[in-house]
N, C-alpha and C positions, 0 to 999 in steps of 0.2 A: 306388608308382612303379617302374618297372622300365627298366634301361638296355639297348639295344640295339645290339650291337657287328657282330651276325652279316649286314651289309648296310650301308645308310648308318647311321651315328650318329646316335640317336634316343633321345628319352624318351618312356614310355608309360604311361598311367594307364588301366587298364582297356582299353577299346576305342580311346581316343584316344591318338592317336601324332603326335609333333612331331618332324620332322627337322631337326638343327641346322644353320645356315649356316655355310660354311667361314669359320674365324676362328683365331686363336691359342689363345684358350681351348679350342675344339674339339679342336685336336691336344693340348691336355695333358689334356683329359679323356679322349681315347682313350688316350693312352700310360698313364695311371694304370689304367683299366679294363682294358686288356690284360695288366698284372701286379696284378690286384685282389688285397688281403689280402698284398700284399709290399711292402717298402719299395723306391722307385723312386728313385735318385740324382737329385740335382739337375742334373748334368752330362748325363745321358740326357736328362731333360725338356728342358732346353735344346736340345739336339739335334734331339730330337722336333718342337720348336716352329719353331725358326730354319734348321734344317740344320747343317751341318758348319760355316758360317761364320757366326759368332755376333756380334750387336753388343756394344760392350763395356758396355752397360747390360744385359745378358741376365739376370744374377742377380736385379736389382730388378724387371725386367719379368716374371720369372717369379713373383714374389711378388704381383705387381699381377694377374696371369692367375689364382691361386689365390683372391685375394679376390673377384675378380668371378665366379668359379665359386661360391664358399661363398655370395655375395649372391644369384646366379641361385638356387641350391638354397633357402635360405630363402624368397625371393619365390613359389616353386613349390610350397612344402610338401615338398621332398625331404629325407628324414630322412637319408640317407647322408652321414657327414662325410669331409672331406679333412683327415687329420691330418698335423700335421708331425713328423716323426722325424728322429734324427741322420742330417745328410747329404742329407735328401730329402723326400718326402712319400709317404702311403700311403692308399689309398680302400678301404674296407670294404665287402663285398659278398657276395650268397650265391645258389644257383642260381634262388631265385624273383626276385630282383631284378637278375640280369645275365644275358642269355641264353648268353653264353659259357660261365659257369659251369653253367647248366642244359644246354647241349648235352654237355659234357664229364661231367656227372653220370650224363646218360640213356647216354652210350656205356659208362661204367663198369656202369651197372645190366645193360645188354646182355651184357656181357662175361661176366656170372655167369650168363646163361642158355644156355650152350654147350650144353646137353644138351636144351634146350628151342627147336628153331629157330623155332616160330613166335612164341613169346613174344620171342624175341632179335629177330626181323624187326620186331616191332610196335614194340619199345623204340627200334631204330635209325631207323625211319620217325619215330617221335615227335623223336626228335633232330635228323633232318634237317630237319625240318619248322619248327625255329626260325631255318634260314637265309631271309633275305629281300632277296637280291638281291647288286649288287657290293658286296664288301667295303669298308667305309670310303669309299665313293665321294664323300662331301663332306668329307673329312679331307685336306687338301693339306699333307701331310707326306711328304717324300721318305723320310725315315730310316724311318718308319713302314711304308710302301710297300714298302721294299726288305726289311726285316729282319723284319717282323711278318706282313705279310699271306701271303706266301707260306707260312709256317707255317701260319697259320690254315686256308688253302686245303688245305694237306696233310692235316690233320685230317679235313677234310670228306670228301676223295677216299678215305681209309682208310675211312670209313664208309661211304660209296657203294659201294665194292670189296666190302665184307664183306656189305651188302644183295644185291647181286648173286649171290655166292658162296651165300647161304642161299636164294636163288629157284631157283638151279639145283640145288641139294641137294633142294629141295622138289618138284622136277619143274616148277616154273612158269615154264618158259623163255619163253613168250608175254609174261609180265609182265617178265620180265628183260630181253628185247630193248626193250622201251619205255625203260627206263633207258639202256641200254648204247647205242642208238644215239645218244642225246643226249651222253654220257659221251665216246663216242670222236670225236665231231666237234668238242666243245669243247675236249679234251685229247687230240689228236692224236698227241703224244709219250707218252701213258701206255700203255705196251705191255699190262699187266695187263687194261685194259678191252677192248682188241683180242682178247685171248685169250678173254675170257668171251664176248663178241660172237660170236666164231667158232665156240665151243663151244655157246652156245645155239642158233645156227644150224643147226649139225649135228643137234644133239639135237631138233631140231623138224623134222627130215626136209628141210632145204634144204641139201644137200650141196654143190651147184653154186654157192649164194649165199655159202656159207661159204668155198670155196675162193677165188672172186671177192674176197672181203674180204681174205683173206690176202694175196693179189696186190697189193691196193691199199695195203695196209698195209706191205708189203715195199718197195713203189716209194717211198712216203712218206721210210721211215726211210734208204733208200739216197740218194734225192735232195736231203732237206732236212738230214740228219744225217750223211751217209757210213756209216751201220752197217749189219750184218745184223740181223736179226730175232733174238730172244733164242732160247736152246736150247729152252726150253718152247713157243715158239711154233711153231719148227721141227718138234718132234715131233707136235705136235698137228696140223699140215698132212699130216704122214706119216701118221698115223693115220686121218685123213680119205680121204686117198687110196687107202689100203687098205681103208676100208668097215670099219674096226674099231670093236668097240663100247668105248666110253669108260669103261664102268663106272659105279659110282657117283657122282653128280657132288658138288661141293660138299665138299673135305676140310675138317675143322676147321683153320681159318686161327688164328694167334695173334692176338690180339686187340692192336692198336696204338693207344696213346695217346700223342699227343704224341712222336712219335718212340720209345716205348718199350714193350717187351714185358712186359706187367704182368699178374700171376694176381691177379684181385680177386674181394672177398667179395660174394656175392650179397645185397646190401643195396639197399633201394629208394632212388630218388633223394629227396634230402632235400627237404621242404617247408617246414621250419624256419627262419622268417627269420632267426633267429639263428644259424643253423648257417654257421660260415666255413670251407669248405674251403681248404686251403693249395695255391696254384697255383705251377708251377715257372717262373719267367721266363726260366730257361736251358735251354730244352727243345732238344731237337736240331733243327738248319736243316732246311731240305728237303732231300732227296736226289733227288728225281726233278724235273730242271730243268724237263722238259717239262708238268709238273702245275702250275706257278706259277699264282696267281691272277690274275684280272682285275683291274685297276687301273691308274691312269695313275701309273707310276713316275717319269715325268719330271716330274710336275706341281711346278712351284716353290711354296714356300710364299707365301701372300698376306699382304697388310698387316693390321694389326690393324683389325678392323671393330667394336671395341667389345665390349660385354659379351654375347657369345654370342648373336645373334638367333636366332631359330627361325621356322620357316613351318610351318603345317599339312600334314600328311604325307598320303600318298594312303591310299586304304582297303587293309587289310591282310586277308590270308585267316585265318580262325580257324586257330589252332595246336592241335595235338593237347595235350591236357591231360596234366598230370601224374598217373599212374594212381593217383590217390586220390579218392574221392567228397568234394565238399565238403559240410558240413552244409546241410540245407534243399533239396538236390536232389532232383528229381521222381524216381519211382520207375524211369524209362527211364533217366534219369541214372545214378542210383546203380548199376544194372547194369550198363550200358556200363563205368563206371569199374571197376566189381568185376571184370569179365570181361577187359577189356584188348584183346580181340578176341574176333570171333564165332567157336566153335567149329564146324568142320563136320560134318556129320552122319557117322555112322559108315557106310563104305563109299564116300564119296563125295570127290571132289578139294576140297582146301581153295580157298575163293574168294579172288582176288586183294585183296591189302591195300586197295587203292585202292576196293573193292566194300564194306569194311566198314560195317556199319550205325552210325548214333552220334546223339548229341543234336542237334538243328538249332542250327549256330551263330549268333551274330549276325552282322550285315552292317555292319562300321564305315561311318558316314558315307552311309549309304544317301541317294540323291538321287533326286527326281523320282518320277513315278508315283503322285501324290498321288491322284488319282480312282480309279486301279486298287488301289492299297493299299486304301482306304476301302471298296471295294465288295469286295474278297474278304473283308477282315475281317468285315463284314456278313454275308455269305453264310455263312462258316465258323461264325458263333456264332449262326444261325439255329436255329430248334427245327424239328426235321423232323418230318412227320405220323407220329403212332403205327403208322399201317399200312404206313409204308415201312421195310421192312427191309434196305435195300442202305445200303452205306457212303454217307456224304455225300460227293460228288465235285466236285471243281473243276480243271479243266483250264487248265494255263498254257502255250500255245503259241507259237511264233514263230521266227524265223530264230536261226540258229547265231550265238550271241554277243549277243544284243538282250537278255539280264537276265532270263532266265526263272527261274534258280535263286534269284537275289538276291531277286526280288520274292515269291518263295514262302516264301523262309526269312525275310524281313522280315516278311510278313504273319503267318506262324506265330508268331513272337515276340511280335507285338502282341496275339495272341488266347491267349497260353499259360495264362491262368487258367480259361479255358473247358475246358482238358483235362489235369485232376489227374494223368493217368498220363505226362504229358509229351508231347513232340514227337520224332520218329524223321526223320532224313534217311536214305533208303534209295536208294543208288545203283542203278540198273537196269541199268547196263553195267560190265563188267571193265575192268581197265587197258588192255588190248588192244582195247578197242571192241567186244567181243562180248556180246550182251546176255545177261543173267543170266534162268534160266527161271523161269516163275511159282511151281514148287513148291519151288526153292531159297530165292526170297525169301520165301514163306510161312512156311518152317520159320525162317529167320533171324529173322524179325518175331516168331513166336511165342516163340523162346527168349529173344530178348530183353526182351519184354513180361511174359514169366512167364505164371502164370495168370491168368485174369481176374478181376475183381471189384474191381479197384483206379481204375476209373473208364474214361474214354475218352481215347483218345490221338489225336494228329493225325501222319499220315504223309506224308511227302513221297516220291512214288514219282519220283526224278529221273533226267531222260533216256531216257524212255521210248521204244524203237524203233518199236514198231505195237502194234494194238489187243490181237492176240492175245496180246502179252507180259503184260498188265495184267488183260485180261478175268477170268480166272479167280479174281484176288484181290477182285473186285467184285462176287462173288454173294451171295444173301443169306444171312444167317445159318444157320448149321447145317451148309452145304455144303462139301464139301472145299475147302481151300487159301482161304476166305474169311478177310477181315478185319472180325471180327463187330463192329458197334458204333463204330467209328472213323470218323473224317473223315479223308480222303484227297485231298491235292493232287497232280495228276499234271503233270509239266513235260514237254514233247516237241517237238520240231522239227516233227513231224507233227500235222496237223490233228486226227487221230484222230475223224473225223466219224462213223464205223461204231461206235465204242464209245459215243459220246453216243446215237446213235440206240438202241442197244439196251440201254444201262445208265443213260441219264440224266446228268445233271450240269449245271453251269454253265461255260461258256467265257470265257477271257480271253484274246485274241488281243493280242500286244504289236507295236509297231512301233517305229520309231527314235524318239529322243527330239526333243522340239521346241526350237525355238533357246533359249528359256529353261531349259530343264531342261539341256542342254548347258553352259550358261554356269554355271548353279549348281553344277553338278559341278566345274566348272574352278575356281570359287569354293571349294567345300569341301576338294577335294584339294591346291590348291597354295596355298590362303590369301588372303584377301582383300587384303591389303597388294600381293600380286604380282600378282594380276590386275586391280584396280581401277586399277592405276597405268597400266596397258596394255589397255583394254577391247576396243579395235578389233582388235588382235592376239589377243585371247582369242575374240573371235567367229569371227575368219578361221581360227585354229587347229579350232575346233567344226567350221566348215563343211568344212574339209579331212579332217576324221574322218568328214563325212557324218553328223553326229549319232549316229553308232553307238557304243551303250555300251561295247562290246569294245575298240573303236578309242581311245575317249577314256581308258580305263582303262589302256592299255598307253602313250599318249602321257604321261598325267599322271606316270605311274611313271618314264618316262624323263626328263621335265623336274625331278622330284624329285631326281634322282641328277646333275644339273645347276645347282644352285641359282643360279649365277651368269648362265647363259643368259637373255637378254632375250626376251620371247614374240615379239616382232617378228622377232628373227633366227630364232627357233623355227619360225615360220610360213614364212619364205623357206625354212629347210633342208628342212622336211616338205613343202613344195609341190614340191621338186625330184624326188621320188620319194616318195611316202606309203606305198605298200605295203612297200617296202624297209626304210623306217625306223619303221614302226609293229611293231616287235619289240622285245622284250628281249634283248640280246647275250649276257648271261649265263644267259639261259633260252629257247634258241630254240623252244622249244613254245609258248611264250605270244607269239603273233603272229597278225597277221590273215591272211596267207598261210595259216600252218598250220592255222587255224581253220576257212577255207574248204576247205582239201584234205581235212580230216577231213570234212566235210559232205558234199562231192561224193563221197568215197570210200564213202560208205554208199548213193550210189544206184544202183539199176539200171545196166549199162554202156550200156544203149540210152537210157535217158533222161539220163544224163550226158552222153552225145554230144549229145543233142537242145538240151541246156542250153548247151553250148559253141557249138553253132551259134546259137542265139538271141542269145547274149551276144556274141559275134563280129560277127555281123551288125547291120543297121540296126534301130532302135527298131519301123519297120513291122512287122518280123517278128512281134511280140506283138500286133498289129491283127487283129481278126477277119477282114479282107479280105486282110491280108498284103501284101507288094511285088507290082507289077504283073506282074514278071517271074518270080515264085517261087510266089505264093500262099499262104494261111495255115497256119501250123502247127498242126496238129490240137489242137481244143480238149481232148480228154482229155488230150492230152501238156502242155499249159499249166496244167490244171487240177491234175496230179499235181505238177508243179513248184511251183504256189503252195501246195499242201497239204505239201511238204516245207519250206517256209518261204524258198524260193529265189526266187520272185516276188512282187512286193508288189502291194496294189490301186493302179490308177492314180490319178488322173490322170497323163500323157495315156493314153487307151484303158482297157482293163478291168485291163491288167497293166503293171509296170514291172521293171527290175531295179536292185538298188542300185547306186550309182556304183563304190563301192568292189568289191563283187562283180563288176562288167562288167569292171573294170580287172584285176581277178585273174586272170580267164579269159583275158584278152588277153595279160596278161604271160605267164602260164603257156604259152599257145601259142607267142609269140615266142622264150621260151627253148628250147622243145621243138622249134622248127624250126631253132635255130641249133645244136643238139646234132646233129639230123639231118644238117644241111649239113656238119658237121666230120667225121659217120661217112661 
């Protein structure tokens, strides 16, 4: 059993996760876990539960809360104990059983790798992968949100800051920009992020954009805070104006952990459940007020709702594993765990961390797609004719956010026994959206798999841009770049008909969920008790999401952080502006708008313009005859848009545009028009 603090307070057992409902026992558990392995005074715990104004019976009520937690632990098989110590209580945890300790352990491990920037970057990425959304969103304690959440948020910001320094030092400015655009918008008062963003833009040859960003930051600081930019920011602007060479990037910054600069030994993160590192509950407070974490600081403590009720959690992404291979892992998993990261070939640029090859992760609470899953599993385990020397290929295609990767990963896990060499997830795009060339992918796969002779492997080539990117990998055995004897699943937004015509294979084209599948997803993610109490509201929420898997996942994540919100009220709220509200406020990249923007950004500009015209016009534009006053849009254009996953099969007519996608295009056009009017 594992406790999760870096997001909503939750308990996890393997891939199963439950988010705790707001209650006084939840406040108590959060306060103890925040100071795990240390004695926490009863007075502090009472303030964490009830606030500064406590009832006369607070001392006895605290003992009742402790008893309820102990009973809950016993009922669910949690071996962690809550000990009574002089003056208070203590809970014991270790990095494998508490994500906060795991995060700090990985950061300490990274600090010992300052002479190996690639390894340090990988370790910090693993640490940051433990964060799962708004900190303690389901814990209604003013004291914890005032005193503890900002300190935890600062620890994360320091790690993100160091990651960006490393990326700049490695010359991977494009990858750094992906993180920095988000960081500067979420934390506008954090000047170091702005400085890194401006530097990354300038090093990428975008001098005008770098200066424009400086002017924007300067205006914000003056208008909102009444201060000038820091001296380092002003010096950076002057260097850019002069066109100076900034020299080597990414100076060796001190490693700051919990407000202290510490020299740390290069010891690996502990995976021993018996290891108990000591934490410092008196760590330094936040010094950058602009970088405070998101959280409802004004949320009042709520009444006691009983013995810590729980609701089933939303599916979570697979976290990066501790760098050690578990006994019994496949050869692929063992190599990936041992390597930690893919080493670039000599004389080539290091691939982005987001492009790293790894074992296929499990898809927690996978829902729907029963027929598609069964068909894929049967196809992947079918025996190929002996004369067929090409890799067995399955193509999963469909619109952005339709669930291609989830289906591919779920099916791969089901048939893992048929592939003794293991399964690999191979990202085909870098973090900045640029496609990875086939020769680079082939070299990485070969390095990960090692010498042949260990049996067949299953490879998922995820997010393929076009047929030319993957065609060299699907050549017969013995040819350069081939993936000999392995099975391959290709996921792509494109139809890739040319690839199927020349290389064969089987195609699974995905569409939106059925109404039953959408309802099943809500049941799995939110819990039967909450959904079955308001079935009509649940069906309405699914309809507002257009039965679109990505939209439903974002919605369930938002609802889990607001466990007290009725589904009927949520439906009213979502119905007012679905696109604006189908986003995660603490992670703006996870939004329906952002998903569609990135998909349209991949199109040829002329094709994008044609799609915008179709989405803003009447449905008759999609007909073969077209409107009387305009005529039809050429069929070749409609076919290309359908191939890109942006047009669905009718009815009515041969094509249609999903309601969310049409609404996104129209909303984007309105925003653009308003900006033009202001100019």
